[in-house]
C-alpha positions in Angstrom: 116.1 94.3 107.3 116.6 98.0 108.1 114.1 97.9 111.0 114.5 101.6 111.8 113.2 102.4 108.4 110.1 100.4 109.1 109.6 101.9 112.6 110.0 105.4 111.3 107.5 105.1 108.5 104.7 106.6 110.5 106.8 109.6 111.3 107.8 110.1 107.7 104.2 109.9 106.6 103.2 112.4 109.2 105.9 114.7 107.9 104.5 114.3 104.4 101.0 115.2 105.6 102.0 118.2 107.7 104.5 119.6 105.2 102.7 119.0 102.0 101.2 121.7 99.8 97.6 122.5 99.4 95.8 125.0 97.2 93.1 126.9 99.0 89.5 126.6 98.0 86.4 124.4 98.1 88.3 121.0 97.6 90.2 121.8 100.8 87.3 120.5 102.9 87.6 117.0 101.3 91.3 116.9 101.9 90.9 117.9 105.6 88.2 115.3 106.0 90.5 112.7 104.6 93.4 113.6 106.7 91.5 114.0 109.9 91.3 110.4 111.0 95.0 109.8 110.8 95.8 113.3 112.2 93.6 112.6 115.1 95.4 109.4 116.1 98.8 110.9 115.5 98.0 113.8 117.7 96.9 111.5 120.5 93.4 112.8 120.4 91.9 109.3 120.1 91.9 107.3 123.4 91.3 104.1 121.4 91.5 103.1 117.8 92.8 100.5 115.3 95.1 101.2 112.4 95.9 98.8 109.7 98.6 99.4 107.1 99.8 97.8 103.9 103.3 99.2 103.3 105.8 98.9 100.4 109.0 100.5 101.7 112.7 100.5 100.6 114.7 97.9 102.5 118.2 96.9 101.5 117.8 98.6 98.1 114.4 97.2 97.0 110.7 97.8 97.8 109.5 95.2 100.2 106.1 94.5 101.9 105.3 95.2 105.5 101.9 94.7 107.1 101.1 96.9 110.1 98.4 96.5 112.7 98.1 98.9 115.7 95.4 98.8 118.3 95.4 101.4 121.1 93.1 100.5 124.0 93.7 103.3 126.5 96.3 105.8 127.7 98.8 103.0 128.7 98.0 100.0 126.5 98.4 99.1 122.9 99.3 96.2 120.6 101.6 96.6 117.6 102.3 94.0 114.9 104.7 94.3 112.0 105.0 91.5 109.5 107.5 91.0 106.7 108.2 87.8 104.7 111.4 87.3 106.7 110.6 89.1 110.0 107.7 89.5 112.4 107.3 91.6 115.6 104.5 91.9 118.1 104.8 94.5 120.8 102.2 94.5 123.6 102.0 97.1 126.3 99.8 97.2 129.3 99.8 99.3 132.5 102.0 96.8 134.3 104.0 94.9 131.6 105.5 95.2 128.2 106.0 92.1 126.0 108.0 91.8 122.8 107.2 88.7 120.8 109.2 87.4 117.8 107.0 84.6 116.4 109.4 83.5 113.7 112.0 82.8 116.4 109.5 81.4 119.0 110.9 83.9 121.4 109.3 86.4 123.8 110.7 89.1 126.1 108.6 90.0 129.2 109.5 93.3 130.9 108.2 94.7 134.1 109.0 97.6 136.4 109.1 101.4 136.3 110.1 103.4 133.2 111.4 107.0 133.2 108.8 109.1 131.4 111.3 110.2 128.7 111.9 106.6 127.6 108.3 105.4 128.0 106.4 103.7 125.2 103.1 104.8 126.8 100.9 105.9 123.9 100.3 109.5 125.2 102.9 111.6 123.3 105.1 108.7 122.3 105.6 109.9 118.7 107.0 113.2 119.9 109.5 111.3 122.2 110.6 109.3 119.2 111.5 112.3 117.0 115.0 113.8 117.6 115.5 117.6 117.6 118.7 116.8 115.5 116.5 115.3 112.7 114.8 117.4 110.0 111.5 115.9 111.1 111.2 118.8 113.5 108.2 120.2 111.7 106.5 116.9 112.3 106.9 117.3 116.0 105.7 120.9 115.8 102.7 119.8 113.8 101.8 117.1 116.3 102.0 119.7 119.1 99.7 122.0 117.2 97.3 119.1 116.6 97.4 118.1 120.2 96.8 121.6 121.6 94.2 122.9 119.2 91.1 121.9 117.3 92.1 119.3 114.7 90.1 120.7 111.8 91.2 124.3 112.5 94.8 123.2 112.8 94.7 121.3 109.5 93.1 124.3 107.9 95.9 126.5 109.2 98.5 124.1 107.9 96.6 123.8 104.6 96.7 127.6 104.1 100.5 127.6 103.8 100.7 124.4 101.8 101.2 123.8 98.0 99.5 120.4 97.4 97.9 120.2 94.0 94.5 118.6 93.3 95.3 116.4 90.2 91.9 114.8 89.5 88.2 114.9 90.2 88.6 111.6 92.1 90.3 113.4 95.0 94.0 112.7 94.3 96.5 115.2 95.6 100.1 115.5 94.5 103.3 116.8 96.1 106.6 116.1 94.5 106.4 112.4 93.3 103.9 111.5 96.0 100.2 111.1 95.4 97.7 111.1 98.3 94.2 109.8 97.9 91.2 108.8 100.1 89.4 105.7 98.6 86.8 105.6 101.4 86.1 107.0 104.8 88.9 106.4 107.2 91.4 105.3 104.5 94.5 107.1 103.3 96.8 106.0 100.5 100.2 107.5 99.6 102.0 106.4 96.5 105.5 107.5 95.6 108.5 106.3 93.5 110.2 104.3 96.3 107.3 103.6 98.7 103.6 103.2 99.0 101.3 103.2 102.0 97.7 102.3 102.6 96.3 103.1 106.0 92.8 102.3 107.4 91.6 103.8 110.7 88.7 102.3 112.6 87.4 101.5 116.1 89.4 99.0 118.3 87.8 95.5 118.4 87.0 94.8 122.1 89.1 95.0 125.2 92.9 94.5 125.3 93.7 90.7 125.2 96.0 89.0 127.7 99.5 90.3 127.0 101.0 87.2 128.4 99.3 84.7 126.0 102.6 83.6 124.4 101.7 80.2 122.8 104.8 78.3 124.1 107.4 80.9 123.2 110.7 80.8 125.0 110.6 83.6 127.5 113.4 86.0 128.6 112.7 88.4 131.5 114.0 92.0 131.1 113.8 95.3 133.0 110.9 97.3 131.5 113.1 100.4 131.4 115.6 98.6 129.3 113.2 97.3 126.7 111.2 100.5 126.3 114.4 102.6 126.3 115.8 100.5 123.5 112.8 101.1 121.3 112.3 104.8 122.1 116.0 105.8 121.8 116.5 103.4 118.8 113.7 105.0 116.8 114.7 108.5 117.9 118.3 107.9 116.7 116.9 106.4 113.5 115.2 109.7 112.8 118.6 111.4 112.9 120.1 108.7 110.6 117.3 108.6 108.1 116.5 112.3 108.1 119.5 114.2 109.5 119.1 117.9 110.3 121.6 120.6 109.7 123.2 120.1 113.2 124.4 116.7 111.7 125.0 117.6 108.1 126.6 120.9 108.8 127.9 120.7 112.4 129.2 123.8 114.1 133.0 123.5 113.8 133.9 125.2 117.1 137.2 124.2 118.7 137.1 123.4 122.4 139.7 122.8 125.1 139.5 121.0 128.4 142.1 120.2 131.0 143.6 117.2 129.2 142.2 117.5 125.7 141.5 119.7 122.7 139.0 119.4 119.9 139.7 121.1 116.6 138.4 120.8 113.0 140.7 120.2 110.0 138.9 120.8 106.7 135.6 119.8 108.3 137.1 116.7 110.0 136.8 116.3 113.8 140.2 115.8 115.5 140.5 115.3 119.3 143.8 115.4 121.1 144.0 113.7 124.5 146.9 113.4 126.9 147.5 112.1 130.5 146.6 109.1 132.7 143.8 106.7 131.7 141.4 108.6 133.9 142.4 111.9 132.3 142.1 110.5 128.8 138.6 109.1 129.4 137.3 112.3 131.2 138.6 114.6 128.4 137.1 112.3 125.7 133.7 112.6 127.3 134.0 116.3 127.9 135.0 117.1 124.3 132.5 114.7 122.6 129.4 114.2 124.7 126.8 114.4 121.9 128.9 112.4 119.4 129.5 109.7 122.0 125.7 109.6 122.7 124.9 109.2 119.0 127.5 106.4 118.7 126.1 104.6 121.7 122.5 104.9 120.6 123.4 103.8 117.0 124.9 100.6 118.3 123.0 99.7 121.4 119.5 100.9 120.4 119.0 101.4 116.6 121.2 98.5 115.5 120.4 96.7 118.7 116.6 96.7 117.9 117.2 95.5 114.4 119.5 92.7 115.6 117.0 91.5 118.2 114.4 91.2 115.4 116.9 89.4 113.1 118.3 87.0 115.6 115.6 86.5 118.3 118.3 87.3 121.0 118.5 90.3 123.2 121.4 92.3 121.8 122.7 93.7 125.0 122.8 90.2 126.5 125.1 89.2 123.6 127.4 92.1 124.3 127.4 91.4 128.0 128.3 87.7 127.4 131.1 88.8 125.0 132.5 91.3 127.5 132.5 88.8 130.4 134.8 86.5 128.3 136.9 89.3 126.8 137.3 91.3 130.0 140.2 89.3 131.5 142.3 90.1 128.4 141.7 93.8 128.5 144.4 95.9 130.2 143.4 97.5 133.4 144.5 100.9 132.1 142.0 100.6 129.2 139.2 99.7 131.7 140.1 102.7 133.9 139.9 104.9 130.8 136.5 103.4 129.8 135.1 103.9 133.3 136.3 107.5 133.3 134.6 108.1 129.9 131.4 106.6 131.2 131.5 108.9 134.3 132.2 111.9 132.1 129.2 111.0 130.0 127.0 110.4 133.1 126.4 106.8 132.0 126.8 103.6 133.9 130.2 101.9 133.2 128.6 98.8 131.8 127.0 100.7 128.9 130.4 102.0 127.7 132.2 98.7 128.4 129.8 96.7 126.2 129.8 99.3 123.5 133.6 98.9 123.2 133.4 95.2 122.4 130.9 95.7 119.6 133.4 95.1 116.8 133.9 91.5 118.2 130.4 90.5 117.1 130.6 91.6 113.5 133.0 91.1 111.0 137.3 95.3 104.6 140.4 95.8 102.2 144.0 96.8 103.0 147.4 97.1 101.3 150.9 98.3 101.9 153.2 99.3 99.0 156.8 100.5 99.1 160.2 100.2 97.5 159.9 99.3 93.8 156.1 99.7 93.9 156.1 103.4 94.8 157.5 106.6 93.5 160.7 107.3 95.5 160.3 104.0 97.4 158.2 105.6 100.2 155.8 103.3 102.1 152.0 103.8 101.7 149.6 101.9 103.8 145.9 101.9 102.8 143.0 100.8 105.0 139.4 100.5 103.8 136.8 100.1 106.5 133.5 98.7 105.0 131.3 98.7 108.0 127.5 99.5 108.2 127.2 103.2 107.2 123.4 102.6 107.7 123.6 102.8 111.5 125.0 106.4 111.4 128.5 105.9 113.0 129.7 108.6 110.7 128.0 111.1 113.0 130.6 110.2 115.6 133.6 110.0 113.3 136.7 111.4 115.1 140.4 111.1 114.6 142.1 110.9 118.0 145.6 111.9 118.7 146.5 110.3 122.0 149.5 110.7 124.3 149.0 108.2 127.2 151.4 108.7 130.1 154.3 106.2 129.8 153.3 104.8 126.4 153.9 105.8 122.8 151.7 108.5 121.3 149.4 107.5 118.4 146.7 108.5 116.0 143.5 106.5 116.1 140.9 106.9 113.3 137.7 106.0 115.1 134.5 107.1 116.7 133.5 109.0 119.8 132.7 106.6 122.7 135.3 104.0 121.5 138.7 103.7 123.2 139.9 100.7 121.1 141.4 101.0 117.6 140.6 99.5 114.2 142.8 101.9 112.2 145.9 103.6 113.7 149.5 104.8 113.4 151.9 105.7 116.2 154.7 108.2 116.5 157.2 105.4 116.1 156.0 105.0 112.4 154.0 101.8 113.0 150.6 101.6 111.2 147.9 99.0 111.5 144.6 98.1 109.8 142.3 95.1 110.1 139.6 93.3 108.2 137.1 91.0 109.9 136.4 87.4 109.0 134.3 84.7 110.6 134.3 83.0 114.0 131.7 85.1 115.9 131.5 83.8 119.5 135.1 82.8 119.9 135.7 85.4 122.6 138.1 83.8 125.0 141.0 86.2 124.2 142.0 89.8 123.8 139.5 91.9 121.7 140.8 92.8 118.3 140.5 96.5 119.0 142.4 96.1 122.3 145.3 94.4 120.5 145.3 97.1 117.9 145.5 99.8 120.6 148.1 97.9 122.6 150.3 97.7 119.5 150.0 101.5 118.9 150.9 102.2 122.6 153.6 99.5 123.1 155.4 98.6 119.9 158.0 100.5 117.9 159.1 97.8 115.5 157.2 95.4 113.2 158.8 92.4 115.0 157.3 93.7 118.3 153.8 93.9 116.7 154.1 90.4 115.4 155.2 89.1 118.8 152.3 90.8 120.5 149.9 89.0 118.2 151.7 85.6 118.4 151.9 85.7 122.2 148.3 87.0 122.9 145.2 84.9 123.1 143.1 85.9 120.1 139.4 86.0 119.2 137.4 85.2 116.1 139.0 85.4 112.6 140.8 88.6 111.6 143.2 89.7 108.9 145.6 92.6 109.2 148.2 94.7 107.4 151.0 95.9 109.7 153.6 98.4 108.3 156.8 100.1 109.6 157.7 103.4 108.0 161.1 103.3 109.7 162.3 100.2 107.9 160.0 100.2 104.9 158.5 96.8 105.8 155.0 95.4 105.8 153.3 92.1 106.6 149.9 90.6 106.1 148.4 88.6 108.9 145.8 85.9 109.1 144.8 85.2 112.7 142.3 83.0 114.4 142.2 81.8 118.1 144.1 78.6 117.0 146.6 79.8 114.5 148.5 82.8 113.1 150.2 83.2 109.7 152.4 86.1 108.5 152.5 86.8 104.8 155.5 88.7 103.6 155.6 91.3 100.8 155.8 89.6 97.5 154.7 86.3 98.9 152.0 84.3 97.1 149.1 82.9 99.0 146.3 80.5 98.1 143.6 83.1 99.1 145.4 86.2 97.8 147.0 85.0 94.5 150.6 85.4 93.3 152.8 87.8 95.1 153.4 91.3 93.9 156.9 92.7 94.5 157.2 95.1 97.5 153.4 94.8 98.1 151.0 93.3 100.6 147.4 93.2 99.4 144.4 91.9 101.4 140.8 91.8 100.3 138.3 89.3 99.1 136.4 88.3 96.0 136.1 90.8 93.1 137.5 93.6 95.4 140.7 91.6 95.8 140.9 91.1 92.0 140.4 94.8 91.3 142.9 95.9 94.0 145.6 93.5 92.7 144.9 94.8 89.1 145.4 98.4 90.2 148.6 97.7 92.2 150.1 95.8 89.3 149.1 98.4 86.7 150.5 101.3 88.7 153.5 99.4 90.2 156.5 101.8 90.5 154.3 105.0 90.1 152.3 104.9 93.3 152.3 108.2 95.3 149.8 109.8 97.7 147.2 110.5 95.0 147.4 107.0 93.4 147.4 105.3 96.8 144.1 107.0 97.6 142.8 105.9 94.1 143.6 102.3 95.0 140.9 102.5 97.7 138.2 104.0 95.5 135.1 102.1 94.4 134.7 99.2 93.8 137.6 98.2 96.0 135.6 100.0 98.7 132.0 98.9 99.1 128.9 101.0 99.3 129.0 100.4 103.1 132.5 102.1 103.2 132.6 103.9 106.6 136.2 105.3 106.5 139.3 105.1 104.4 142.8 105.9 105.7 146.1 106.3 103.9 149.0 106.1 106.3 152.4 107.6 105.4 154.2 106.5 108.5 157.7 107.7 107.5 156.3 111.3 107.5 153.9 110.9 110.4 151.0 111.7 108.1 147.6 110.2 107.6 144.9 111.0 105.1 141.4 110.3 106.3 138.0 110.1 104.5 134.8 109.5 106.4 131.4 108.6 105.0 128.7 111.3 104.8 125.0 110.7 105.2 124.7 110.2 101.4 128.1 109.0 100.2 130.6 106.3 101.2 134.0 107.4 102.4 135.6 106.5 99.1 133.6 109.3 97.4 134.5 111.9 100.0 137.6 114.1 100.1 140.6 113.1 102.1 141.8 115.3 104.9 145.5 115.5 105.8 146.3 114.9 109.5 149.8 115.6 110.7 150.4 113.4 113.8 153.8 115.0 114.7 152.4 118.6 114.2 149.4 117.9 116.5 151.6 116.3 119.1 153.8 119.5 119.1 150.7 121.6 119.4 149.8 119.7 122.6 153.3 120.2 123.9 154.2 116.5 123.5 157.5 115.1 122.3 157.2 113.5 118.9 159.0 110.4 120.1 159.9 109.1 123.5 162.3 106.2 123.5 161.3 105.3 127.1 157.6 104.9 126.3 156.0 101.6 126.0 158.7 99.8 127.9 
């Protein structure tokens, strides 16, 4: 379930009300009278009230029912219930405690302690705290401020005077776009549109606030109140950016920046950060160049996705990440930990927040290929990497290609996201390229994180044999598949790795899961995507060049969740990167050419250093 969509529905409805059109005249009074009950509670005017809602909203591509019940008792206390056929959430807040109950899991989280005002779920002004200035819901926040500070009826009249909502029938239905607003009876508001419908009923609260700690035998987990309320407030606020991005996100200012050990530039609208120096210098420059992008990445993972995951699993998401990090940490190089801590300090965050963010890929588990020799035009090696990975949580807002020159190690390009120091797609200056695709095995964390091994290979390996040895000799986690390629020797290998076993699949080699071998080709995917990728490689065998290699990664080989695509041409030190937008998967976006060697020269870095990585 896209929980953020459910949580933001009230905000979207408010936006519809405050930004709808309205023709002036006598019927205006009926419209204002109908809107007033909802406007009064959204503005915080009502000290106590009840709100019941029957919602049909788009979740995972279809309209699904959600029941809402909200009771506000006073300035600090409320009860909120959201029910869906598969999920249910109850949130109870009192002056001294906040309780999250997940009845379908038999789980409850009890949170006590102080909460910073900016992250508080206290009813007074909470809607405003949950709307980001980077979302195009800004007019909603403005409207709420107007409603809070002035007379409700006068404010609604003022808003109505600039609106264009059309009265469509004598029964009191009003239309704006494909949405129809009606007021069947006093205190009731209905909105019907193509992809959603809402029925809200406002009334008095029934009696005093019940005991928040009446939990009916639920398994209880204790939390800090600041953590629980921060997760919800920031999760919803980030969701407003993801669901309704404003121009600051859809058309970011493409202004280059330089700091002591880093530079940020834009290449055809694509964010590229060059970093150099010690681990501390790399982490500090990362945070200085990309503070807002890192924040959005962290909030997408820890708060927006984290909230949804708690509802889905019944477990506190950050606890899962902390448990994973505790087992993975012994296998993470100290230089990576120092870089992560410097990044956290630069972002003014506690180190643990950035540490646990960086093991996120270990909890969730794409397509890849390498073609060369007889498969390509001129024999050049092309390595394609398709990352199908939750575009719905907004990581594309943090998409960044990093060009990194760590002191004493090989330089490399890392196609990733602000706030992450590990790698899932990369190529180094020694012409080694790597891509991964996740499998099963969540929870098998007594080894080196996948993203850590990927980064180590970029920093430490200059031959395909060295990459294979790194994987074979390292304790591994979960189940992952990889394509490794070497542009120096025109070789590639597929890899199937679990904690217990590792298998290397050579070019042209048949495999039970992958089908018959294709000459001078390594092809990894699954299901119908594998069949289509094999068909394309076979059909274009001997003709593949940069353009056709990009076509190999187009839909439906790439899924609708396609977060980024990369085409590595390691022989030339080139990579072509496509990132998802807010409306299209990466495969439907243009590719941007990134010249690793050229960017290293700009930073005054040798293209290759034979002493590095030793």
